[in-house]
VONULUM-66705 format. One record per atom (N, C-alpha, C): chain; residue number from 1; residue in three letters; x, y, z; atom name. Coordinates in steps of 0.02 Angstrom, whole numbers, plus 50000, padded with zeros to 5 digits. Example, Ala and Ser with C-alpha at 12.3 -4.5 7.8 and 13.67 -1.06 7.14 Angstrom:
// residues 2
A,1,ALA,50660,49716,50390,N;
A,1,ALA,50615,49775,50390,CA;
A,1,ALA,50660,49835,50390,C;
A,2,SER,50642,49888,50354,N;
A,2,SER,50684,49947,50357,CA;
A,2,SER,50645,50002,50394,C;
// end
This chain:
// residues 227
A,1,MET,51791,49735,53899,N;
A,1,MET,51729,49769,53919,CA;
A,1,MET,51706,49763,53860,C;
A,2,VAL,51654,49716,53861,N;
A,2,VAL,51598,49725,53826,CA;
A,2,VAL,51567,49755,53799,C;
A,3,HIS,51559,49782,53714,N;
A,3,HIS,51505,49832,53687,CA;
A,3,HIS,51441,49792,53650,C;
A,4,ILE,51425,49828,53642,N;
A,4,ILE,51359,49808,53612,CA;
A,4,ILE,51332,49836,53554,C;
A,5,GLY,51335,49931,53580,N;
A,5,GLY,51315,49947,53528,CA;
A,5,GLY,51254,50009,53541,C;
A,6,ASN,51207,49999,53588,N;
A,6,ASN,51151,50030,53605,CA;
A,6,ASN,51163,50035,53666,C;
A,7,ASP,51094,50053,53677,N;
A,7,ASP,51087,50079,53744,CA;
A,7,ASP,51095,50031,53798,C;
A,8,TRP,51110,49954,53777,N;
A,8,TRP,51119,49918,53818,CA;
A,8,TRP,51177,49918,53862,C;
A,9,ASP,51225,49965,53845,N;
A,9,ASP,51306,49958,53852,CA;
A,9,ASP,51276,49999,53901,C;
A,10,GLU,51257,50075,53900,N;
A,10,GLU,51259,50109,53989,CA;
A,10,GLU,51202,50066,54050,C;
A,11,ILE,51137,50011,54012,N;
A,11,ILE,51101,49991,54055,CA;
A,11,ILE,51112,49932,54090,C;
A,12,LEU,51172,49896,54055,N;
A,12,LEU,51212,49830,54106,CA;
A,12,LEU,51275,49857,54117,C;
A,13,LYS,51307,49918,54109,N;
A,13,LYS,51393,49954,54131,CA;
A,13,LYS,51419,49883,54173,C;
A,14,ASP,51358,49899,54278,N;
A,14,ASP,51379,49869,54323,CA;
A,14,ASP,51402,49798,54306,C;
A,15,SER,51354,49787,54275,N;
A,15,SER,51367,49695,54261,CA;
A,15,SER,51429,49692,54234,C;
A,16,PHE,51415,49713,54177,N;
A,16,PHE,51462,49680,54128,CA;
A,16,PHE,51537,49707,54170,C;
A,17,SER,51568,49735,54240,N;
A,17,SER,51604,49786,54254,CA;
A,17,SER,51612,49728,54300,C;
A,18,SER,51613,49708,54327,N;
A,18,SER,51555,49679,54385,CA;
A,18,SER,51623,49605,54410,C;
A,19,GLU,51637,49585,54451,N;
A,19,GLU,51688,49550,54478,CA;
A,19,GLU,51661,49457,54444,C;
A,20,TRP,51581,49480,54445,N;
A,20,TRP,51562,49403,54435,CA;
A,20,TRP,51561,49383,54343,C;
A,21,TYR,51558,49452,54344,N;
A,21,TYR,51554,49443,54255,CA;
A,21,TYR,51630,49438,54227,C;
A,22,SER,51688,49469,54245,N;
A,22,SER,51745,49451,54251,CA;
A,22,SER,51772,49376,54253,C;
A,23,GLU,51742,49318,54338,N;
A,23,GLU,51752,49255,54348,CA;
A,23,GLU,51706,49237,54252,C;
A,24,LEU,51657,49241,54236,N;
A,24,LEU,51623,49220,54203,CA;
A,24,LEU,51643,49211,54125,C;
A,25,ARG,51672,49278,54119,N;
A,25,ARG,51734,49301,54041,CA;
A,25,ARG,51768,49254,54050,C;
A,26,GLU,51827,49244,54114,N;
A,26,GLU,51865,49199,54101,CA;
A,26,GLU,51862,49108,54110,C;
A,27,PHE,51789,49109,54123,N;
A,27,PHE,51764,49015,54101,CA;
A,27,PHE,51752,49038,54038,C;
A,28,LEU,51735,49078,54007,N;
A,28,LEU,51742,49045,53934,CA;
A,28,LEU,51783,49061,53900,C;
A,29,LYS,51840,49102,53912,N;
A,29,LYS,51894,49120,53876,CA;
A,29,LYS,51935,49024,53879,C;
A,30,GLU,51926,48983,53924,N;
A,30,GLU,51954,48921,53938,CA;
A,30,GLU,51910,48893,53872,C;
A,31,GLU,51843,48890,53891,N;
A,31,GLU,51780,48843,53845,CA;
A,31,GLU,51795,48856,53788,C;
A,32,TYR,51823,48922,53740,N;
A,32,TYR,51829,48913,53695,CA;
A,32,TYR,51882,48886,53684,C;
A,33,ALA,51933,48901,53685,N;
A,33,ALA,51991,48860,53684,CA;
A,33,ALA,52006,48793,53702,C;
A,34,ARG,51946,48765,53724,N;
A,34,ARG,51995,48701,53730,CA;
A,34,ARG,51922,48619,53701,C;
A,35,TYR,51850,48669,53692,N;
A,35,TYR,51797,48659,53676,CA;
A,35,TYR,51762,48683,53616,C;
A,36,THR,51720,48670,53565,N;
A,36,THR,51673,48694,53519,CA;
A,36,THR,51633,48715,53574,C;
A,37,VAL,51615,48773,53565,N;
A,37,VAL,51546,48817,53594,CA;
A,37,VAL,51537,48854,53553,C;
A,38,TYR,51440,48848,53559,N;
A,38,TYR,51380,48880,53524,CA;
A,38,TYR,51364,48942,53563,C;
A,39,PRO,51360,49005,53550,N;
A,39,PRO,51363,49022,53486,CA;
A,39,PRO,51438,49054,53451,C;
A,40,ASP,51455,49047,53383,N;
A,40,ASP,51516,49088,53390,CA;
A,40,ASP,51511,49161,53454,C;
A,41,MET,51592,49158,53452,N;
A,41,MET,51586,49215,53519,CA;
A,41,MET,51563,49275,53505,C;
A,42,HIS,51575,49282,53439,N;
A,42,HIS,51562,49351,53431,CA;
A,42,HIS,51466,49376,53402,C;
A,43,ASP,51425,49311,53416,N;
A,43,ASP,51399,49293,53407,CA;
A,43,ASP,51330,49290,53480,C;
A,44,ILE,51376,49325,53536,N;
A,44,ILE,51365,49288,53588,CA;
A,44,ILE,51278,49352,53626,C;
A,45,PHE,51291,49409,53603,N;
A,45,PHE,51245,49466,53634,CA;
A,45,PHE,51187,49505,53567,C;
A,46,ASN,51179,49444,53504,N;
A,46,ASN,51136,49480,53445,CA;
A,46,ASN,51062,49493,53451,C;
A,47,ALA,51078,49465,53538,N;
A,47,ALA,50998,49498,53548,CA;
A,47,ALA,50972,49547,53567,C;
A,48,LEU,51023,49582,53601,N;
A,48,LEU,51048,49619,53641,CA;
A,48,LEU,51080,49676,53584,C;
A,49,LYS,51094,49666,53522,N;
A,49,LYS,51147,49704,53470,CA;
A,49,LYS,51053,49711,53428,C;
A,50,ALA,51043,49676,53430,N;
A,50,ALA,50961,49665,53368,CA;
A,50,ALA,50898,49725,53394,C;
A,51,THR,50899,49716,53457,N;
A,51,THR,50821,49752,53491,CA;
A,51,THR,50856,49808,53570,C;
A,52,PRO,50892,49860,53552,N;
A,52,PRO,50905,49895,53598,CA;
A,52,PRO,50863,49906,53639,C;
A,53,PHE,50873,49923,53711,N;
A,53,PHE,50827,49941,53774,CA;
A,53,PHE,50779,49976,53747,C;
A,54,SER,50745,50005,53726,N;
A,54,SER,50701,50072,53727,CA;
A,54,SER,50674,50041,53670,C;
A,55,SER,50712,50020,53623,N;
A,55,SER,50673,49961,53564,CA;
A,55,SER,50622,49901,53594,C;
A,56,VAL,50630,49869,53675,N;
A,56,VAL,50573,49824,53675,CA;
A,56,VAL,50503,49834,53672,C;
A,57,LYS,50488,49774,53642,N;
A,57,LYS,50397,49773,53630,CA;
A,57,LYS,50393,49727,53666,C;
A,58,ALA,50404,49678,53666,N;
A,58,ALA,50378,49582,53692,CA;
A,58,ALA,50457,49559,53692,C;
A,59,VAL,50452,49499,53732,N;
A,59,VAL,50536,49463,53753,CA;
A,59,VAL,50504,49393,53727,C;
A,60,ILE,50520,49363,53713,N;
A,60,ILE,50522,49282,53710,CA;
A,60,ILE,50590,49265,53764,C;
A,61,LEU,50570,49195,53797,N;
A,61,LEU,50629,49153,53856,CA;
A,61,LEU,50647,49119,53809,C;
A,62,GLY,50713,49119,53828,N;
A,62,GLY,50724,49011,53803,CA;
A,62,GLY,50772,49000,53849,C;
A,63,GLN,50792,48952,53845,N;
A,63,GLN,50850,48912,53890,CA;
A,63,GLN,50911,48946,53868,C;
A,64,ASP,50940,48896,53841,N;
A,64,ASP,50994,48904,53828,CA;
A,64,ASP,51012,48894,53756,C;
A,65,PRO,51068,48904,53694,N;
A,65,PRO,51075,48895,53641,CA;
A,65,PRO,51077,48821,53613,C;
A,66,TYR,51031,48850,53539,N;
A,66,TYR,51061,48752,53507,CA;
A,66,TYR,51131,48744,53536,C;
A,67,HIS,51150,48669,53531,N;
A,67,HIS,51186,48663,53518,CA;
A,67,HIS,51193,48597,53475,C;
A,68,ASN,51167,48591,53426,N;
A,68,ASN,51197,48558,53360,CA;
A,68,ASN,51239,48615,53328,C;
A,69,PRO,51294,48608,53285,N;
A,69,PRO,51318,48618,53235,CA;
A,69,PRO,51294,48657,53186,C;
A,70,GLY,51293,48720,53176,N;
A,70,GLY,51269,48791,53119,CA;
A,70,GLY,51217,48821,53133,C;
A,71,GLU,51179,48793,53214,N;
A,71,GLU,51117,48839,53226,CA;
A,71,GLU,51132,48908,53276,C;
A,72,ALA,51139,48874,53296,N;
A,72,ALA,51118,48942,53374,CA;
A,72,ALA,51167,49020,53336,C;
A,73,HIS,51147,49078,53337,N;
A,73,HIS,51188,49132,53354,CA;
A,73,HIS,51163,49198,53381,C;
A,74,GLY,51126,49197,53425,N;
A,74,GLY,51128,49219,53504,CA;
A,74,GLY,51084,49233,53495,C;
A,75,MET,50991,49197,53457,N;
A,75,MET,50923,49244,53463,CA;
A,75,MET,50918,49153,53496,C;
A,76,CYS,50881,49195,53544,N;
A,76,CYS,50819,49101,53562,CA;
A,76,CYS,50786,49073,53502,C;
A,77,PHE,50799,49014,53497,N;
A,77,PHE,50741,48997,53458,CA;
A,77,PHE,50766,48996,53385,C;
A,78,SER,50818,49051,53350,N;
A,78,SER,50826,49060,53295,CA;
A,78,SER,50862,49037,53263,C;
A,79,VAL,50854,48996,53202,N;
A,79,VAL,50937,48966,53163,CA;
A,79,VAL,50956,49041,53099,C;
A,80,LYS,51016,48990,53100,N;
A,80,LYS,51036,49051,53024,CA;
A,80,LYS,51002,49026,52981,C;
A,81,PRO,50993,49088,52909,N;
A,81,PRO,50964,49058,52858,CA;
A,81,PRO,51010,49007,52849,C;
A,82,GLY,50936,48972,52776,N;
A,82,GLY,50961,48940,52755,CA;
A,82,GLY,50975,48838,52819,C;
A,83,VAL,50966,48844,52878,N;
A,83,VAL,50984,48797,52939,CA;
A,83,VAL,50916,48774,52920,C;
A,84,ARG,50919,48711,52926,N;
A,84,ARG,50863,48657,52922,CA;
A,84,ARG,50813,48664,52998,C;
A,85,ILE,50730,48684,53022,N;
A,85,ILE,50710,48715,53051,CA;
A,85,ILE,50714,48669,53128,C;
A,86,PRO,50742,48696,53186,N;
A,86,PRO,50713,48646,53222,CA;
A,86,PRO,50633,48644,53270,C;
A,87,PRO,50614,48585,53280,N;
A,87,PRO,50545,48538,53306,CA;
A,87,PRO,50527,48600,53349,C;
A,88,SER,50547,48643,53391,N;
A,88,SER,50514,48683,53432,CA;
A,88,SER,50521,48726,53391,C;
A,89,LEU,50554,48773,53345,N;
A,89,LEU,50514,48818,53304,CA;
A,89,LEU,50493,48803,53241,C;
A,90,LYS,50454,48771,53250,N;
A,90,LYS,50426,48717,53204,CA;
A,90,LYS,50348,48712,53238,C;
A,91,ASN,50316,48711,53269,N;
A,91,ASN,50293,48710,53316,CA;
A,91,ASN,50285,48806,53336,C;
A,92,ILE,50293,48820,53348,N;
A,92,ILE,50293,48911,53343,CA;
A,92,ILE,50267,48927,53296,C;
A,93,PHE,50287,48923,53234,N;
A,93,PHE,50273,48926,53173,CA;
A,93,PHE,50210,48920,53164,C;
A,94,LYS,50207,48831,53182,N;
A,94,LYS,50129,48810,53169,CA;
A,94,LYS,50069,48851,53211,C;
A,95,GLU,50078,48869,53248,N;
A,95,GLU,50056,48894,53318,CA;
A,95,GLU,50036,48983,53290,C;
A,96,LEU,50082,49010,53257,N;
A,96,LEU,50077,49056,53208,CA;
A,96,LEU,50033,49050,53198,C;
A,97,ASN,50027,48998,53167,N;
A,97,ASN,50008,48996,53074,CA;
A,97,ASN,49911,49007,53090,C;
A,98,ALA,49905,48934,53145,N;
A,98,ALA,49841,48958,53184,CA;
A,98,ALA,49818,49004,53212,C;
A,99,ASP,49846,49055,53250,N;
A,99,ASP,49823,49095,53259,CA;
A,99,ASP,49824,49149,53246,C;
A,100,LEU,49841,49175,53170,N;
A,100,LEU,49857,49239,53143,CA;
A,100,LEU,49869,49223,53053,C;
A,101,GLY,49851,49144,53041,N;
A,101,GLY,49841,49161,52998,CA;
A,101,GLY,49897,49157,52936,C;
A,102,ILE,49951,49192,52992,N;
A,102,ILE,50023,49171,52939,CA;
A,102,ILE,50036,49123,52901,C;
A,103,PRO,50035,49119,52851,N;
A,103,PRO,50075,49045,52827,CA;
A,103,PRO,50173,49047,52848,C;
A,104,ILE,50162,48955,52860,N;
A,104,ILE,50235,48943,52898,CA;
A,104,ILE,50282,48958,52851,C;
A,105,SER,50340,48994,52902,N;
A,105,SER,50413,49005,52854,CA;
A,105,SER,50480,48973,52841,C;
A,106,ASP,50489,48974,52785,N;
A,106,ASP,50543,48900,52738,CA;
A,106,ASP,50599,48932,52788,C;
A,107,SER,50612,48982,52828,N;
A,107,SER,50669,48994,52866,CA;
A,107,SER,50651,48994,52931,C;
A,108,GLY,50680,48995,52980,N;
A,108,GLY,50699,48996,53064,CA;
A,108,GLY,50733,49031,53073,C;
A,109,TYR,50756,49112,53036,N;
A,109,TYR,50773,49135,53063,CA;
A,109,TYR,50776,49192,53070,C;
A,110,LEU,50762,49206,53133,N;
A,110,LEU,50680,49258,53163,CA;
A,110,LEU,50725,49319,53187,C;
A,111,LYS,50760,49345,53144,N;
A,111,LYS,50801,49413,53165,CA;
A,111,LYS,50754,49486,53131,C;
A,112,PRO,50712,49466,53111,N;
A,112,PRO,50650,49513,53109,CA;
A,112,PRO,50607,49532,53142,C;
A,113,TRP,50585,49498,53167,N;
A,113,TRP,50547,49473,53242,CA;
A,113,TRP,50590,49525,53289,C;
A,114,ALA,50658,49534,53299,N;
A,114,ALA,50709,49567,53360,CA;
A,114,ALA,50708,49634,53329,C;
A,115,ASP,50696,49626,53237,N;
A,115,ASP,50698,49716,53217,CA;
A,115,ASP,50621,49763,53233,C;
A,116,GLU,50573,49707,53243,N;
A,116,GLU,50529,49736,53274,CA;
A,116,GLU,50489,49723,53338,C;
A,117,GLY,50565,49719,53368,N;
A,117,GLY,50538,49731,53445,CA;
A,117,GLY,50551,49689,53505,C;
A,118,VAL,50553,49615,53462,N;
A,118,VAL,50517,49560,53506,CA;
A,118,VAL,50609,49543,53522,C;
A,119,LEU,50613,49545,53601,N;
A,119,LEU,50700,49514,53616,CA;
A,119,LEU,50688,49461,53624,C;
A,120,LEU,50760,49434,53556,N;
A,120,LEU,50762,49329,53588,CA;
A,120,LEU,50810,49326,53612,C;
A,121,LEU,50780,49325,53723,N;
A,121,LEU,50843,49317,53728,CA;
A,121,LEU,50860,49256,53774,C;
A,122,ASN,50898,49208,53775,N;
A,122,ASN,50903,49152,53812,CA;
A,122,ASN,50922,49160,53870,C;
A,123,THR,50913,49129,53932,N;
A,123,THR,50927,49133,54009,CA;
A,123,THR,51029,49115,54009,C;
A,124,ILE,51031,49076,53933,N;
A,124,ILE,51107,49062,53986,CA;
A,124,ILE,51137,49090,53888,C;
A,125,LEU,51175,49099,53892,N;
A,125,LEU,51203,49110,53804,CA;
A,125,LEU,51246,49075,53777,C;
A,126,THR,51282,49031,53819,N;
A,126,THR,51340,48990,53776,CA;
A,126,THR,51315,48923,53821,C;
A,127,VAL,51336,48859,53753,N;
A,127,VAL,51346,48802,53773,CA;
A,127,VAL,51382,48748,53737,C;
A,128,ARG,51418,48716,53755,N;
A,128,ARG,51471,48654,53723,CA;
A,128,ARG,51432,48619,53670,C;
A,129,LYS,51445,48625,53622,N;
A,129,LYS,51428,48567,53568,CA;
A,129,LYS,51405,48482,53581,C;
A,130,ASN,51365,48497,53585,N;
A,130,ASN,51315,48405,53605,CA;
A,130,ASN,51307,48400,53675,C;
A,131,GLU,51334,48476,53713,N;
A,131,GLU,51320,48453,53780,CA;
A,131,GLU,51281,48519,53826,C;
A,132,PRO,51200,48512,53797,N;
A,132,PRO,51149,48556,53826,CA;
A,132,PRO,51159,48560,53912,C;
A,133,PHE,51160,48634,53936,N;
A,133,PHE,51149,48643,53987,CA;
A,133,PHE,51200,48645,54006,C;
A,134,SER,51262,48648,53962,N;
A,134,SER,51350,48629,54018,CA;
A,134,SER,51362,48695,54044,C;
A,135,HIS,51321,48768,54032,N;
A,135,HIS,51358,48810,54030,CA;
A,135,HIS,51302,48837,54079,C;
A,136,LYS,51258,48786,54130,N;
A,136,LYS,51205,48817,54168,CA;
A,136,LYS,51234,48829,54235,C;
A,137,GLY,51237,48880,54264,N;
A,137,GLY,51235,48884,54348,CA;
A,137,GLY,51330,48904,54344,C;
A,138,LYS,51347,48947,54253,N;
A,138,LYS,51409,48980,54269,CA;
A,138,LYS,51436,49058,54276,C;
A,139,GLY,51361,49093,54268,N;
A,139,GLY,51361,49168,54284,CA;
A,139,GLY,51319,49202,54237,C;
A,140,TRP,51287,49155,54187,N;
A,140,TRP,51235,49191,54126,CA;
A,140,TRP,51183,49213,54178,C;
A,141,GLU,51144,49144,54215,N;
A,141,GLU,51083,49202,54207,CA;
A,141,GLU,51071,49237,54284,C;
A,142,ARG,51131,49271,54309,N;
A,142,ARG,51147,49310,54344,CA;
A,142,ARG,51114,49379,54298,C;
A,143,LEU,51161,49376,54231,N;
A,143,LEU,51170,49450,54195,CA;
A,143,LEU,51083,49443,54148,C;
A,144,THR,51064,49402,54134,N;
A,144,THR,50971,49387,54102,CA;
A,144,THR,50962,49389,54175,C;
A,145,ASP,50957,49369,54212,N;
A,145,ASP,50893,49412,54255,CA;
A,145,ASP,50901,49481,54269,C;
A,146,ASN,50973,49497,54257,N;
A,146,ASN,50962,49569,54273,CA;
A,146,ASN,50924,49611,54209,C;
A,147,ILE,50950,49596,54145,N;
A,147,ILE,50922,49617,54081,CA;
A,147,ILE,50841,49619,54105,C;
A,148,ILE,50808,49538,54144,N;
A,148,ILE,50755,49552,54152,CA;
A,148,ILE,50725,49609,54180,C;
A,149,GLY,50754,49609,54247,N;
A,149,GLY,50782,49652,54302,CA;
A,149,GLY,50749,49725,54258,C;
A,150,LYS,50809,49761,54231,N;
A,150,LYS,50834,49839,54191,CA;
A,150,LYS,50735,49857,54161,C;
A,151,LEU,50711,49774,54136,N;
A,151,LEU,50668,49768,54080,CA;
A,151,LEU,50609,49809,54127,C;
A,152,ASN,50592,49773,54197,N;
A,152,ASN,50530,49787,54205,CA;
A,152,ASN,50524,49850,54263,C;
A,153,GLU,50607,49884,54262,N;
A,153,GLU,50607,49946,54307,CA;
A,153,GLU,50560,49986,54270,C;
A,154,ARG,50586,49986,54165,N;
A,154,ARG,50563,50038,54142,CA;
A,154,ARG,50499,50056,54121,C;
A,155,GLY,50497,50115,54104,N;
A,155,GLY,50414,50155,54114,CA;
A,155,GLY,50369,50122,54034,C;
A,156,ALA,50410,50100,53997,N;
A,156,ALA,50373,50059,53938,CA;
A,156,ALA,50338,50000,53941,C;
A,157,PRO,50290,50012,53949,N;
A,157,PRO,50266,49933,53967,CA;
A,157,PRO,50303,49880,53905,C;
A,158,VAL,50305,49814,53924,N;
A,158,VAL,50334,49749,53897,CA;
A,158,VAL,50293,49696,53907,C;
A,159,VAL,50272,49662,53848,N;
A,159,VAL,50279,49575,53845,CA;
A,159,VAL,50295,49546,53874,C;
A,160,PHE,50304,49492,53898,N;
A,160,PHE,50314,49445,53929,CA;
A,160,PHE,50301,49375,53906,C;
A,161,LEU,50323,49347,53863,N;
A,161,LEU,50312,49265,53839,CA;
A,161,LEU,50362,49231,53859,C;
A,162,LEU,50321,49172,53904,N;
A,162,LEU,50338,49134,53968,CA;
A,162,LEU,50332,49045,53939,C;
A,163,TRP,50382,49032,53912,N;
A,163,TRP,50335,48969,53893,CA;
A,163,TRP,50409,48896,53892,C;
A,164,GLY,50362,48866,53941,N;
A,164,GLY,50394,48794,53998,CA;
A,164,GLY,50409,48812,54039,C;
A,165,ALA,50414,48793,54112,N;
A,165,ALA,50445,48797,54165,CA;
A,165,ALA,50491,48860,54171,C;
A,166,PRO,50558,48814,54152,N;
A,166,PRO,50616,48876,54161,CA;
A,166,PRO,50585,48969,54107,C;
A,167,ALA,50561,48959,54067,N;
A,167,ALA,50556,49030,54079,CA;
A,167,ALA,50491,49088,54135,C;
A,168,ARG,50479,49009,54142,N;
A,168,ARG,50396,49047,54192,CA;
A,168,ARG,50439,49029,54225,C;
A,169,ALA,50497,49017,54277,N;
A,169,ALA,50509,49017,54327,CA;
A,169,ALA,50547,49095,54342,C;
A,170,LYS,50562,49139,54288,N;
A,170,LYS,50577,49198,54301,CA;
A,170,LYS,50519,49251,54306,C;
A,171,LYS,50442,49218,54313,N;
A,171,LYS,50400,49279,54323,CA;
A,171,LYS,50413,49346,54385,C;
A,172,ALA,50436,49263,54428,N;
A,172,ALA,50467,49306,54502,CA;
A,172,ALA,50501,49386,54484,C;
A,173,LEU,50536,49397,54426,N;
A,173,LEU,50563,49445,54403,CA;
A,173,LEU,50535,49516,54407,C;
A,174,ILE,50507,49496,54393,N;
A,174,ILE,50416,49524,54335,CA;
A,174,ILE,50344,49555,54363,C;
A,175,THR,50390,49628,54416,N;
A,175,THR,50359,49651,54476,CA;
A,175,THR,50297,49682,54442,C;
A,176,SER,50332,49743,54410,N;
A,176,SER,50259,49807,54377,CA;
A,176,SER,50195,49770,54341,C;
A,177,PRO,50163,49834,54369,N;
A,177,PRO,50110,49809,54353,CA;
A,177,PRO,50083,49844,54259,C;
A,178,ARG,50145,49891,54245,N;
A,178,ARG,50138,49894,54202,CA;
A,178,ARG,50139,49862,54133,C;
A,179,HIS,50165,49805,54152,N;
A,179,HIS,50205,49741,54108,CA;
A,179,HIS,50154,49682,54107,C;
A,180,ARG,50133,49670,54063,N;
A,180,ARG,50110,49589,54043,CA;
A,180,ARG,50165,49512,54029,C;
A,181,ILE,50102,49477,54087,N;
A,181,ILE,50142,49371,54069,CA;
A,181,ILE,50092,49342,54037,C;
A,182,LEU,50110,49332,53987,N;
A,182,LEU,50121,49254,53953,CA;
A,182,LEU,50129,49198,53940,C;
A,183,GLU,50097,49151,53959,N;
A,183,GLU,50114,49096,53995,CA;
A,183,GLU,50082,49047,53954,C;
A,184,ALA,50123,48977,53956,N;
A,184,ALA,50110,48919,53893,CA;
A,184,ALA,50166,48878,53915,C;
A,185,ALA,50168,48823,53901,N;
A,185,ALA,50220,48751,53895,CA;
A,185,ALA,50251,48743,53846,C;
A,186,HIS,50316,48749,53851,N;
A,186,HIS,50349,48754,53812,CA;
A,186,HIS,50353,48712,53721,C;
A,187,PRO,50348,48743,53672,N;
A,187,PRO,50347,48724,53600,CA;
A,187,PRO,50372,48667,53567,C;
A,188,SER,50428,48632,53623,N;
A,188,SER,50426,48538,53617,CA;
A,188,SER,50421,48513,53578,C;
A,189,PRO,50433,48482,53544,N;
A,189,PRO,50366,48420,53512,CA;
A,189,PRO,50341,48394,53600,C;
A,190,LEU,50396,48363,53647,N;
A,190,LEU,50394,48331,53712,CA;
A,190,LEU,50311,48383,53760,C;
A,191,SER,50308,48429,53769,N;
A,191,SER,50236,48438,53806,CA;
A,191,SER,50203,48529,53747,C;
A,192,ALA,50228,48522,53686,N;
A,192,ALA,50175,48569,53640,CA;
A,192,ALA,50100,48579,53650,C;
A,193,SER,50086,48498,53638,N;
A,193,SER,49988,48464,53657,CA;
A,193,SER,50003,48507,53734,C;
A,194,ASN,50013,48527,53773,N;
A,194,ASN,49981,48519,53844,CA;
A,194,ASN,49986,48594,53864,C;
A,195,GLY,49981,48663,53809,N;
A,195,GLY,49956,48709,53820,CA;
A,195,GLY,49997,48761,53788,C;
A,196,PHE,50058,48735,53741,N;
A,196,PHE,50032,48807,53667,CA;
A,196,PHE,50047,48774,53653,C;
A,197,PHE,49998,48766,53627,N;
A,197,PHE,49965,48745,53550,CA;
A,197,PHE,49907,48773,53563,C;
A,198,GLY,49858,48823,53526,N;
A,198,GLY,49789,48872,53566,CA;
A,198,GLY,49818,48916,53617,C;
A,199,CYS,49874,48935,53623,N;
A,199,CYS,49882,48988,53664,CA;
A,199,CYS,49888,49051,53641,C;
A,200,ARG,49887,49067,53566,N;
A,200,ARG,49877,49104,53531,CA;
A,200,ARG,49890,49178,53560,C;
A,201,HIS,49971,49167,53597,N;
A,201,HIS,50020,49208,53616,CA;
A,201,HIS,50023,49268,53557,C;
A,202,PHE,50054,49273,53499,N;
A,202,PHE,50052,49327,53472,CA;
A,202,PHE,49982,49370,53450,C;
A,203,SER,49934,49356,53422,N;
A,203,SER,49884,49393,53434,CA;
A,203,SER,49878,49440,53482,C;
A,204,LYS,49878,49379,53559,N;
A,204,LYS,49870,49428,53625,CA;
A,204,LYS,49926,49480,53626,C;
A,205,THR,49975,49442,53610,N;
A,205,THR,50043,49519,53601,CA;
A,205,THR,50013,49571,53593,C;
A,206,ASN,50000,49570,53506,N;
A,206,ASN,49975,49623,53460,CA;
A,206,ASN,49939,49661,53518,C;
A,207,ALA,49867,49668,53543,N;
A,207,ALA,49807,49669,53572,CA;
A,207,ALA,49808,49701,53608,C;
A,208,ILE,49902,49674,53663,N;
A,208,ILE,49887,49710,53726,CA;
A,208,ILE,49941,49784,53709,C;
A,209,LEU,49989,49747,53646,N;
A,209,LEU,50019,49831,53619,CA;
A,209,LEU,49978,49895,53608,C;
A,210,PHE,49935,49840,53577,N;
A,210,PHE,49885,49900,53517,CA;
A,210,PHE,49846,49942,53583,C;
A,211,SER,49826,49912,53636,N;
A,211,SER,49790,49936,53695,CA;
A,211,SER,49821,49982,53748,C;
A,212,GLN,49909,49986,53736,N;
A,212,GLN,49952,50042,53750,CA;
A,212,GLN,49966,50107,53690,C;
A,213,GLY,49920,50091,53655,N;
A,213,GLY,49973,50126,53594,CA;
A,213,GLY,50022,50137,53561,C;
A,214,ILE,50062,50046,53581,N;
A,214,ILE,50108,50050,53555,CA;
A,214,ILE,50075,50003,53485,C;
A,215,ALA,50145,50011,53438,N;
A,215,ALA,50123,49994,53357,CA;
A,215,ALA,50124,49895,53351,C;
A,216,PRO,50070,49855,53323,N;
A,216,PRO,50114,49782,53333,CA;
A,216,PRO,50162,49764,53278,C;
A,217,ILE,50160,49706,53325,N;
A,217,ILE,50227,49663,53295,CA;
A,217,ILE,50201,49636,53230,C;
A,218,ASP,50262,49626,53167,N;
A,218,ASP,50212,49614,53101,CA;
A,218,ASP,50249,49565,53132,C;
A,219,TRP,50217,49499,53134,N;
A,219,TRP,50248,49428,53143,CA;
A,219,TRP,50291,49389,53069,C;
A,220,ASP,50247,49413,53021,N;
A,220,ASP,50258,49390,52942,CA;
A,220,ASP,50345,49383,52934,C;
A,221,LEU,50375,49317,52930,N;
A,221,LEU,50446,49313,52913,CA;
A,221,LEU,50423,49320,52833,C;
A,222,ASN,50392,49275,52796,N;
A,222,ASN,50375,49260,52735,CA;
A,222,ASN,50402,49351,52739,C;
A,223,LYS,50376,49395,52719,N;
A,223,LYS,50378,49437,52710,CA;
A,223,LYS,50419,49467,52724,C;
A,224,ALA,50410,49472,52787,N;
A,224,ALA,50535,49469,52792,CA;
A,224,ALA,50571,49476,52740,C;
A,225,ASN,50590,49422,52750,N;
A,225,ASN,50633,49357,52719,CA;
A,225,ASN,50645,49387,52621,C;
A,226,ARG,50564,49394,52609,N;
A,226,ARG,50561,49413,52551,CA;
A,226,ARG,50582,49455,52522,C;
A,227,SER,50565,49530,52545,N;
A,227,SER,50602,49582,52558,CA;
A,227,SER,50686,49618,52542,C;
// end
């Protein structure tokens, strides 16, 4: 049985005890035994562990984890401390700098954002080494759709940041008028110039939170990584 260690355990208990999750679990046992799979099996649910259900202020939706060695650790777009910053994350930092004037971080470790209430959720939580989308359609989407659905049902408002077509497709799951949706192109070098740069989602998120009487997010990773 999965143990997150916070309120997600109760929120997702029906998912984790379901037949379809048991099938996903058996698939993962075989994959981890036969192949190199990212992230480490102990890191799969790091996004949920770092940001309890009751603490979520904003959600950034990714696709599947980084498939290169040493990068993925269970939070979308984030890499472990000391790891080279991937191109999409470089573009996220460029937009953050243009939007809020925050100096570009030399670390791609985004856990300080998770600690601030940003759920860094991939829609698929595992991947084979060097094989992007290799775990697509195996059951993760059902779980992560349930996570989005549970947040949609929550009384407190959430800001959903949907970057790129796969993330924007999840808009249909967010039906409550309490929540706000911010959409843009994916920050990948292939698409960032088509609407990600200039989206100002960081300042817009904080303005929405402030208007709801919720403390804004401190997006400054430099400050967090110095402390």
